C-alpha positions as CSV (number, residue, x, y, z in Angstrom):
1,M,108.8,66.1,144.8
2,I,111.5,68.0,146.7
3,R,114.2,65.9,148.4
4,F,116.4,67.4,151.0
5,G,120.0,66.3,151.8
6,G,121.2,63.2,150.1
7,H,124.4,62.3,148.3
8,H,127.0,65.0,147.5
9,D,129.8,64.2,145.1
10,T,133.2,65.8,145.2
11,A,132.5,68.1,142.2
12,E,129.5,69.5,144.0
13,A,131.5,70.2,147.2
14,D,134.2,72.0,145.1
15,Q,131.5,74.2,143.5
16,Q,130.2,75.2,146.9
17,T,133.5,76.4,148.2
18,A,134.1,78.4,145.0
19,V,132.0,81.3,146.3
20,A,133.4,81.4,149.9
21,G,135.5,84.5,149.3
22,D,132.8,86.4,147.4
23,G,130.1,86.6,150.1
24,R,127.9,84.6,152.4
25,E,126.2,81.7,150.8
26,L,122.5,81.7,151.6
27,F,121.4,78.5,150.0
28,V,122.1,76.0,147.2
29,R,119.6,73.9,145.2
30,H,120.7,70.8,143.2
31,A,118.4,69.6,140.4
32,R,118.7,66.0,139.2
33,K,116.9,64.1,136.5
34,D,117.1,60.4,136.5
35,G,119.9,60.6,139.0
36,R,122.0,62.9,136.8
37,L,122.9,66.4,138.0
38,V,121.4,68.9,135.6
39,A,121.7,72.2,137.4
40,V,123.0,73.9,140.6
41,L,121.5,77.2,141.8
42,R,123.4,79.1,144.5
43,A,122.3,82.3,146.2
44,V,125.1,84.5,147.7
45,D,124.7,87.6,149.9
46,R,127.3,90.2,149.0
47,G,126.2,92.8,151.4
48,G,124.7,95.4,149.2
49,S,123.1,92.9,146.9
50,C,122.4,89.2,146.4
51,I,123.4,87.1,143.4
52,V,122.2,83.8,142.1
53,E,124.9,81.7,140.4
54,A,123.7,79.0,138.0
55,E,125.6,75.9,136.8
56,V,123.9,73.9,134.1
57,Y,125.0,70.5,132.9
58,P,123.4,70.0,129.4
59,Q,122.5,66.4,128.5
60,G,124.8,64.8,126.0
61,T,127.8,66.9,126.7
62,T,130.4,67.2,129.4
63,Q,130.7,71.0,129.0
64,L,129.5,73.1,131.9
65,S,127.4,76.2,131.2
66,R,127.3,79.1,133.7
67,P,124.5,81.5,132.8
68,G,124.3,84.7,134.8
69,P,125.2,85.6,137.6
70,Y,121.8,87.2,138.3
71,T,121.9,90.2,140.6
72,F,119.1,91.2,142.9
73,A,118.6,94.0,145.4
74,D,118.1,91.6,148.4
75,A,117.7,88.0,149.5
76,H,113.9,88.1,149.1
77,Q,114.2,88.9,145.4
78,A,116.9,86.3,144.9
79,S,114.8,83.7,146.7
80,A,111.8,84.4,144.6
81,F,113.9,83.9,141.4
82,V,115.2,80.6,142.6
83,T,111.7,79.5,143.7
84,E,110.4,80.1,140.2
85,A,113.4,78.3,138.6
86,V,112.9,75.3,141.0
87,A,109.2,75.1,140.1
88,A,110.2,75.0,136.4
89,L,112.7,72.3,137.0
90,M,110.2,70.2,139.0
91,Y,107.7,70.6,136.2
92,L,110.3,69.2,133.8
93,G,110.7,66.1,136.1
94,C,113.7,67.1,138.2
95,D,114.2,66.1,141.8
96,I,115.4,69.1,143.9
97,Q,117.8,68.8,146.8
98,A,118.4,71.7,149.2
99,Q,121.6,72.4,151.1
């Protein structure tokens, strides 16, 4: 199930503004499991390329993990990557929120 919109806490808002100077944000996906934020995927257009930034919140720890960033030639490739990642997260029981 994909849910759009919804509650946004202050930490998520701060994360979104972190890329403002690095390019144009294309989209953000938040993955939650049992109401707990587990991952944020953000696609950013940097002109000559697109990147996907990931923030992962492992269960049982307060330490944030930032794998990547993953660089793609264009927005289409970045979107395909995020689509696959979202499908995997949904398979694992996460609710996805788009922004």
